[in-house]
N, C-alpha and C positions, 0 to 999 in steps of 0.2 A: 545407393543414395544415403547420405548422412541422416541418421534418425532425427526426428523432431526433438528439439531440446527440452521439451517438457514431457514427463511421463515415461513409462516403460513400454517398449514396442509390444503390441499384442494385448495390452491391458487397458481397458477403458479408464478414463480419468475419474478420480474421486474428488472430494473436497480439497485435499491438499494440492493436487495437480492443478485444479482450476484456480486456486489461490496463487500458485506460482505463476501460472499463465498471466493472470491479471497483474501481478507485480511487474511483469515485463513490459506492460503497455505504457507508453509515454504520451503525454499530451503534445501534439504537434501543431495544432492550430486552434483558433478560438471560435467557439460557437457564438458567444456573446458579441464578439467583435466583427465576425464575418457573416453571420446569419441574422441574429436578433436585431442588430443595428439596421440591416436592410429592411427587415420586416417592420420595424418601428417607423422607418421613413415612408411606408406605404399607408400609414394610418389615415391619411386624408382621402384615400380612395377605397379602402376596404374596412369592413368591420373585423377587428382582430380580437380573438379571444384565446385565453390560455385554457386548454382543455385538460391538462394534467401537469404533474410535475414528478420527475424521477429523482429520488434521493439516493445518490450513489456515493455516500461518504466512504472514505475521506476525500474523494475526488470532487465532491460538490453536489449541488442540486441543479437539475436541468428543467426549466419550464418548457412546456410543449405548446406550440402556437398553431392555430388554424386561422386562415383568412377566408372571409365570406364576402360574396357580392353585397355591396351596399343596397342594391336594388332588389334584394331577395324577395321573391314572390311565390306563394304556395301554388300558383298556377303554372309555374315553369319547371322543367326537368332539372335534376341536379347532376352536376359534373364534378367528379372527384379527381384531383391531381395530387399525387403523393411523390415525394422525393426523399432520398437519404434513408431508405428503410433499413439498410444495413448500417449506414453511417458513412462509410468511406467514399461513397459515390459523389465525387465533387460536382460533376455535371448534373447529377440528379437534383441536388440541392440548388445549385446556382442556375440550372436550366429552369427549374420551377420558379425561382425568383425573377428570372428574366421574363418568363411568360407573364408573371404578374405585373412587372414594370411596363412592359411594352404591348402585350396582346390582350390582356384580360378585359380591358374596358370595352372592347368592341362587342362583347357578349352581353352587355347590359340590356335587360329586357328580353333576352333570348334564352338564357339559361342561368340557373343559380350556380355559381362557382364556389366550391369548397376546396381550398388548397392547403396542404400540409407540406411545407417545403423540406422539413428535416424531422423525420420520424425518430431518428436515433442519434441524438446529439453527442452522447458519450462516444459512440463509434465514430462520429464525424471528427471529433477532436483528436482521436487516436488513430485515424485512418484504418479502422478495423471493421470487420463485418459481423462481429458478435457483440453482445452486450457484456457488462462486467461479470456476469454469471456464466460466461462461455456458452450462451444460448444464441442461436441465430434467429433474430426477430422474424426473418422471412421464411421460417418453417414453423412458426408458432402463432399464426393468426387463427384463433379459435376461441370459443367461450372459455372463460376462466384460464386464460393463457398464463403460463409461468413467466413469460417475458413481459416486463413492464411496458415496453414500447408498443408491443403488439396488443396488449390488453387495453391500453389507453386509446389507441386508434379504433380498435374494435368497438369500444363503448361510445366513441364519438359518432360513429356512423349508424349505430343501431336505430336511433329514432327516425332516421331518414330512409330506412329500407322500404322498397316499393316505389321510390321516387327517383332512383338513380338511372340515368341514361348511359353515362360513360364513367369508367374509371381507368385512368392511365397512370401507371406506376413507373417512375423514371430510375433506371439502374445503369450500372457500368459493369463491364467485364475487363479486368486488368491483368497485366503480367503477374501481379502479386497473387492472383488466384492460384497460379501454379507454384509460385515460389514460397508462398506463406499460407494462404487460406485453406486450400485443399489438403496440403500436408497436415495442417493443424486439425482439420476435421477428422482425417483418418486417425491421427494420434488420439484425439479426444475419445473417439468411439472404439479404440483398440483394434483398428483394422489396418491392413496393409495399404499404403498409398499407391495408387495406380496413376501414373502420369497421364495427363490429357493434353488437349490443344487449346489455344486461345484464338478465337475468330478475329480476323483482321477486318474490322468494320462494324457497322451498325446492323443490328438484327432485332427481331421482335419475338417474344414468346407469347403465343396466344393460349387461350383456355380451350382445351380439347372438348369441354362440355358445351362451349358456345364460341366456336372459332371465328365466325364472321370474316371469311377470307377477303372480301372486297374492302372491308374496313382496314384490315392489316395492310393491304396493298396500297390504299390511299395514303396511309402514314408513310410507308416506305417511299412512295413516289415523291412526297414532299421532302422527306429527309435527304433523298438522293440529290436534291438541289444544293445541299449543304455539305454532305460528306458521303463517303462510299458505303455501299451495302455489302455486308460480309458474304463471301462466297461459301458454299458448302465445302467440307473436307472431302478428300477423294472417295470416302465411303458414303457420301451423300448425307452426312450429318453435320450439325453444329453442336458443340459441347456434348457429343454423343447422342443427340436426339435427331431423328429423321427430319430432314427439311421438307416441309409440306408445300412450300412456295418459296421463290427467291427471298432469302433473308427472313424466313419465318419458320419457327419450330412451335411445338405445342407441349404444354404440361397440363396435367389434371390439377387445377389450382387448389380446389377446396381440400381434398384429402392430404395434400402436401403442406397445408397451412400457409399458402402464399398470400402476400398482401393483396394482390389484385383479385383474390377470391372472396374478399370480405363483403362485397355488395352483390346485389342481384341485378346489376346493370346489364343491359342488352349488349353493350359494347365494352370490352375490357382488353387490355394488353399490357405487357411489360416490355419496356424498351431496354436495350443494351447497347451502349456505345463503347468504343475501344480507345481510350485516351492515349495509350502507349503506342498506337500505330504511327509509323513514320509518315503516313499520309494524312494525319489529322492533328490539329492543334487543340489546346484546351478551349479556345474561343469557338472553334467549329463544333466541339462536343456540347458546349452549353447551347449553342445555336440549334444543334440537331435536336436536343431535348425540347426546347421551346417550340421548334417547328413540328415535332411529333405531337405535342399537346394541342397545338393549333389545328393540325390536320385531323386529329381524332375528333375534336369537337365539331369542326366544320362538317365532316362526313356524317356524324351522328345526327346533327341538327337537320341536315338535308335528307336523311333517311331514318326518321325516328321510329318507324313501325316495321322495319324489315328484320 
């Protein structure tokens, strides 16, 4: 395989290699035009606040927005929906926005919704899963995080700990995981790249510390009405992790610094859609993400104490 174009094989990147990597990233879409404009159009229905701003000069400054239920009540449980944690996940961002546009109002008086549609706008614009410092936000959710995206979201949720019922984090797995992102990761860390597989379909990553299998199943059942659920590889795994139920694997969220581990919610999951599948369209992927959020909330509200 051709060596990754940045760095020396077998040697972890230093500042020079990270700067070279950043110089290769090109803006390919507009956060302001495609995301912020949609958020602005929702101001009549939600309380919208800027919870932080990322200054990534010379690329610009990126305001970060969270939307809250207008009928927020301290007597109701809190539901967190996040999208675009890496940035590149188109359906994570636009699935969260679709949920807000179409489904969120039905939970008024039932739950407090806190929705962050695009955690990583720099990565969104560059269709990248790292931030400009070559850090993966989804491995850096912890106190005093070095990743600005992760630190900002961490700080946003801290005052609400103890009140979360659900956190659903909307992600994608794409062909570029194998063609670009995983080779880049190996190069950055000075390791040898080991090819993997890309699951064809939707799947969930549960938290091994609080797996809630019936909750995961309820989400997959709803998503299956929209798009197909990924089968396991011949060895019984998805992306190298054992399949614990159809379309479900598990990670230990908190030690890995994953976004869906930042709350103490009873019900947590990370979605993964596959937009490069010949059996799915971008429209189906957006719809699958919205359906997953809806199913997660419906199940949790029906089973708040389990």
